[in-house]
C-alpha positions in Angstrom: 94.0 105.1 103.2 94.4 107.6 106.1 95.2 104.8 108.5 97.8 103.3 106.2 99.4 106.7 105.7 99.6 107.3 109.5 101.2 103.9 109.9 103.7 104.4 107.1 104.6 108.0 108.2 103.3 108.6 111.7 103.0 112.1 113.0 106.1 111.9 115.2 108.1 110.6 112.2 106.8 113.4 110.0 107.7 116.0 112.6 111.3 115.0 112.2 111.2 114.3 108.5 109.6 117.6 107.6 112.7 119.5 108.9 115.0 117.4 106.8 113.1 117.2 103.5 114.8 119.5 100.9 112.7 122.3 99.6 111.5 121.8 96.0 113.7 123.5 93.5 112.3 126.7 91.9 111.5 126.4 88.2 114.0 128.6 86.3 111.3 129.7 83.9 108.9 130.4 86.8 105.2 129.4 86.9 104.2 125.9 86.6 102.2 123.7 89.0 102.5 124.0 92.7 104.8 121.5 94.3 103.2 118.3 95.5 102.5 117.8 99.2 105.7 116.5 100.7 104.0 114.3 103.3 101.8 112.7 100.7 104.9 112.1 98.6 106.8 110.6 101.5 103.9 108.2 102.3 103.9 107.1 98.7 107.6 106.6 98.5 107.8 104.8 101.9 105.0 102.5 100.6 106.9 101.7 97.4 110.3 101.1 99.0 109.1 99.1 102.0 106.4 97.0 100.2 108.5 96.1 97.2 105.8 97.5 94.9 106.9 98.5 91.5 106.9 102.2 90.9 104.4 101.9 88.1 102.0 100.0 90.4 101.8 102.8 93.0 98.1 103.0 93.8 96.3 106.2 92.7 94.8 106.4 96.1 98.0 107.8 97.4 97.3 111.0 95.5 100.8 111.2 94.0 101.7 110.4 90.4 104.4 107.8 89.7 106.7 110.3 88.0 106.4 112.7 91.0 107.0 110.0 93.6 110.0 108.6 91.7 111.5 112.0 91.0 111.2 113.1 94.7 112.6 109.7 95.8 115.7 110.2 93.6 116.2 113.8 94.8 115.8 112.8 98.4 118.1 109.9 98.0 120.8 112.1 96.5 120.3 114.5 99.5 120.8 111.5 101.8 117.4 112.1 103.4 117.0 108.4 104.5 120.3 108.3 106.3 119.7 111.7 107.9 116.2 110.7 109.0 117.5 107.5 110.6 120.2 109.4 112.5 117.8 112.1 113.6 115.5 109.4 115.1 118.2 107.4 116.8 117.0 108.5 120.3 113.6 106.9 119.8 113.9 103.1 119.5 110.6 102.6 117.7 111.2 105.4 115.2 114.8 104.4 114.8 113.9 100.8 113.9 111.3 102.0 111.3 113.7 104.6 109.8 116.4 101.9 109.6 114.0 99.7 107.5 113.1 102.7 105.3 116.8 103.6 104.9 117.8 100.1 104.0 114.9 99.5 101.6 115.5 103.0 100.0 119.2 102.2 99.5 118.4 99.0 97.7 115.8 100.8 95.4 118.2 103.7 94.7 120.9 101.4 93.4 118.7 98.9 91.6 
């Protein structure tokens, strides 16, 4: 699983993405569970959007629940993370191509 995760969201991509990912919103009532690990969620989301996998078939081995992955995907899509990530990686041809694929696939999923 680790090899797949590094291929879907390599370290250099995560270095850029981690600066663009919106902070989880605080719960108004306080308490609750700690937020999921943003990189794990990103790996799961990138897997779903680029593979064509249905959300409900997200493998448990990603360590992220389906509702969490989908909720964060929707929040990130509203925040235009995918477009911003593609623009931020424009100077690196390999990353720019991968983030273009992610952006395009995410756009199709967001509007389906």
